[in-house]
C-alpha positions in Angstrom: 81.3 5.1 -10.0 79.8 8.3 -10.7 78.6 6.0 -14.1 77.3 3.8 -12.2 75.3 6.1 -9.9 73.9 8.1 -13.1 72.8 5.0 -14.7 70.7 3.9 -12.1 69.1 7.3 -12.0 68.4 7.1 -15.3 66.9 3.3 -15.4 64.6 4.5 -12.1 63.1 7.7 -13.8 62.4 5.0 -17.2 60.8 2.7 -15.0 58.5 5.4 -13.0 57.6 6.7 -16.5 56.7 3.0 -17.7 54.7 2.7 -14.6 52.7 5.9 -15.2 51.7 4.8 -18.8 50.7 1.8 -17.8 48.2 3.0 -15.1 47.0 5.5 -17.7 46.2 2.8 -20.3 45.0 1.2 -17.3 42.2 4.0 -16.5 41.3 4.8 -20.7 40.1 1.0 -20.5 38.1 0.9 -17.5 35.9 4.3 -18.3 35.3 3.5 -22.2 32.3 3.4 -22.9 31.4 1.2 -26.4 29.0 2.6 -29.1 27.2 -0.3 -29.9 25.8 -0.5 -26.0 22.6 1.7 -26.4 20.4 2.5 -23.8 16.2 2.6 -24.3 15.1 5.3 -21.5 11.9 3.0 -20.7 11.0 1.1 -17.5 11.4 -2.6 -17.2 10.6 -5.1 -15.2 13.8 -6.4 -12.9 14.0 -7.6 -8.9 12.0 -6.6 -6.6 15.3 -5.3 -5.3 15.6 -2.4 -7.7 14.0 -0.5 -10.7 16.3 0.2 -13.5 15.7 2.9 -15.7 17.2 1.8 -19.1 17.5 -1.7 -21.1 20.3 -2.9 -23.4 19.7 -3.8 -26.5 21.0 -7.8 -27.1 22.0 -9.3 -30.5 24.4 -7.2 -32.5 27.1 -8.8 -33.1 29.3 -5.9 -32.0 27.8 -6.1 -28.6 28.0 -9.5 -28.1 31.9 -9.4 -29.1 32.6 -7.0 -27.0 31.6 -8.6 -24.1 32.8 -12.0 -25.0 36.5 -10.7 -25.5 36.0 -10.2 -29.1 34.4 -13.3 -30.1 32.0 -13.7 -32.1 27.9 -15.0 -30.8 26.7 -18.2 -31.8 24.3 -18.6 -34.2 20.8 -17.8 -32.8 21.9 -14.5 -31.0 23.4 -16.4 -28.0 27.2 -15.0 -27.2 29.9 -17.3 -27.6 30.3 -17.2 -23.4 28.2 -18.0 -21.2 29.2 -16.2 -17.6 27.8 -14.4 -15.0 28.3 -10.9 -16.8 26.9 -12.1 -20.3 24.0 -14.8 -19.1 20.5 -14.3 -20.0 20.4 -12.3 -23.6 18.0 -13.7 -26.0 17.5 -12.2 -29.4 15.2 -9.5 -28.6 16.4 -7.8 -25.9 18.4 -8.7 -23.0 17.7 -8.1 -19.0 19.4 -5.5 -17.4 22.9 -6.4 -16.3 22.3 -5.5 -13.0 19.4 -7.8 -12.2 21.9 -10.4 -13.4 25.2 -9.6 -11.7 23.8 -8.3 -8.5 20.8 -10.2 -7.5 21.1 -11.4 -3.9 24.4 -9.1 -3.5 24.7 -6.2 -2.2 24.0 -3.1 -4.8 27.6 -1.7 -6.1 27.7 1.2 -8.2 29.3 -0.1 -11.3 32.8 1.8 -12.7 31.5 2.2 -16.7 28.4 3.1 -18.5 26.9 5.6 -15.9 23.4 6.2 -18.4 22.8 2.3 -17.3 23.2 2.9 -13.5 19.9 1.7 -11.0 18.9 3.3 -8.2 18.0 1.6 -5.1 14.9 2.3 -4.3 15.4 3.0 -0.4 18.5 4.9 -1.2 17.8 7.5 -4.3 18.8 10.6 -3.9 15.9 13.3 -3.5 16.0 14.6 -7.1 15.2 11.4 -8.5 11.9 10.3 -8.5 10.8 6.6 -9.7 8.3 6.6 -12.9 6.1 4.6 -10.8 5.5 6.8 -8.1 2.3 8.9 -7.7 2.9 11.7 -5.8 0.5 13.5 -3.9 1.6 17.4 -3.5 0.8 19.7 -0.2 -1.9 21.4 -1.5 -4.2 18.5 -2.8 -7.7 19.8 -2.2 -10.4 17.9 -1.2 -13.6 17.9 -2.5 -15.9 21.0 -0.2 -18.6 20.1 2.6 -22.0 19.6 1.9 -24.6 21.6 3.5 -27.4 20.2 5.4 -31.2 20.4 4.3 -32.2 21.4 7.6 -31.1 20.6 11.7 -33.6 18.3 13.3 -32.1 19.6 16.8 -33.5 22.6 16.2 -36.6 22.5 14.0 -38.1 19.2 16.1 -36.6 19.8 19.3 -39.2 17.6 20.9 -38.4 14.3 18.5 -34.9 15.1 18.9 -35.3 14.8 22.9 -37.3 11.7 22.5 -34.9 9.7 20.2 -31.7 10.9 22.6 -33.5 9.5 25.6 -34.9 6.3 23.5 -31.4 5.7 22.5 -30.1 5.5 25.8 -32.3 3.4 27.4 -32.1 1.4 24.5 -28.3 0.7 25.4 -28.9 -0.1 29.1 -27.8 -3.6 29.4 -25.8 -4.1 26.8 -22.1 -4.5 26.2 -20.9 -0.7 25.1 -18.8 -2.3 22.7 -21.2 -4.7 21.0 -24.4 -2.0 20.4 -21.2 0.0 18.7 -20.8 -2.7 16.4 -24.6 -3.4 16.0 -24.7 0.8 15.1 -21.7 1.1 13.2 -23.2 -2.7 11.0 -27.0 -0.9 10.2 -25.2 2.3 9.4 -23.1 0.8 7.0 -25.9 -1.0 5.3 -28.0 2.5 5.1 -24.9 4.3 4.2 -25.4 6.3 6.9 -21.9 8.4 6.6 -23.0 10.7 9.6 -23.2 7.8 11.9 -20.4 5.8 10.8 -18.4 8.5 11.5 -20.3 8.7 15.0 -19.8 5.5 16.3 -16.6 4.2 15.0 -15.4 6.7 17.3 -17.4 6.0 20.1 -16.3 2.5 19.7 -12.9 3.1 19.8 -13.3 5.6 22.8 -15.2 2.7 24.5 -11.7 0.2 23.5 -12.7 -1.3 20.3 -10.0 -2.2 18.0 -9.6 -1.1 14.6 -9.1 -4.4 12.9 -12.8 -5.7 13.7 -14.2 -2.0 12.8 -12.7 -2.4 9.4 -13.4 -5.8 9.0 -17.1 -5.5 10.5 -18.8 -4.6 6.5 -17.2 -8.6 5.6 -17.4 -10.1 9.0 -18.9 -13.4 7.3 -15.8 -13.4 5.6 -13.3 -13.0 8.7 -15.7 -14.6 11.8 -12.7 -15.6 14.0 -12.5 -11.7 14.7 -15.6 -11.8 16.8 -17.5 -13.7 19.3 -20.3 -16.2 18.5 -22.2 -13.9 21.0 -21.3 -10.9 18.1 -21.8 -13.1 15.1 -25.4 -13.9 16.2 -26.3 -10.1 16.9 -25.0 -8.6 14.3 -26.6 -11.3 12.0 -30.0 -9.8 13.8 -29.0 -6.6 12.8 -28.7 -7.5 8.9 -31.8 -8.7 9.3 -33.9 -6.5 11.6 -32.2 -3.4 9.0 -33.2 -5.2 6.0 -37.0 -5.8 6.1 -37.2 -6.4 2.4 -35.2 -10.0 1.9 -38.0 -11.9 3.9 -38.2 -10.4 7.2 -36.5 -11.7 10.6 -35.8 -15.7 9.8 -36.9 -17.9 12.3 -33.3 -19.4 12.7 -31.4 -16.2 12.6 -33.9 -14.7 16.1 -33.4 -18.9 17.6 -29.5 -18.4 17.1 -29.7 -14.5 18.9 -31.2 -16.1 21.5 -28.7 -18.6 22.7 -26.8 -15.9 23.6 -29.0 -14.0 24.7 -31.4 -13.9 27.0 -35.2 -12.5 26.6 -34.2 -9.2 28.3 -31.5 -8.4 26.5 -33.0 -9.6 23.4 -35.7 -7.1 23.7 -32.6 -4.5 24.3 -30.6 -5.7 21.0 -33.6 -5.3 19.2 -34.0 -1.6 20.3 -30.8 -1.1 19.6 -30.9 -2.3 16.0 -34.3 -0.7 15.8 -33.3 3.0 17.2 -30.2 2.9 15.5 -31.9 2.5 11.3 -34.3 5.5 12.6 -31.1 7.6 13.4 -29.3 6.4 10.3 -33.0 7.6 7.9 -32.5 11.1 10.1 -29.1 11.8 9.3 -29.5 10.9 5.5 -32.9 12.3 4.7 -31.1 15.5 6.4 -27.7 15.0 4.8 -26.3 15.5 7.9 -22.6 16.5 7.9 -19.8 13.6 9.0 -16.3 14.2 10.3 -16.9 16.6 13.3 -18.3 14.4 16.1 -16.0 13.9 19.1 -16.1 11.0 21.5 -19.0 12.0 24.4 -19.9 15.0 22.3 -23.9 13.2 22.3 -25.5 12.0 25.3 -27.3 9.4 24.3 
């Protein structure tokens, strides 16, 4: 009986030792990195979900043989086996394995070849920066503000007061949002930065949307953002502002007359004329944009 028990204990120890050896061999095979698999530190085009930092070279018989279980590749550089792991390699360069093995599936970290790992764009560690990212540091310096040439309000106060009163009178009877759109469009044509800053802020304060203000410079290509009445006013604004292109065409005037009565048309003409005058004052004296707050000037 004692002999039987001793033999059984010895057999258990042998079995445990064999299992440990098999586990160690499996771990070595899983972590073994074949030397012929070389990485090239160049960015490559992959799927839209991942940005690979390395590319594997193909065409080496040892490389293809390692992937295909030891068999040599077929003529032309193609692997002998066309499973999902080896598919897609050509004679010159192979696509990254991640794009093939993980296309359309959740990303999993590979167990080996750590130098060929890819980082999901949304989950990269803070220390890893993609090569295509343009970073802006917190201490970026902007260009300095220019200095105004003169102050019209101080040097010509009577003119400034008259212009302010004229502006307030011209906008009477018109929709405030429409008046702001007209003044923004004229300021865009005249490239008046101060008036653009002022009237875009006033338009937003009056309830205008950012989308319509953005599209205003190309309103003819985005007419569906505006009503027919607004489009007629914008077309008249461009014709009155750019007189060097053939005066104000009859068809432009007639189109505006369909949406505005004579009194409104007179007020609209006055608004366009006044904003063109303000543009010329501001551009000539180099008034500085960026400091205006809505309602600061009572025009």
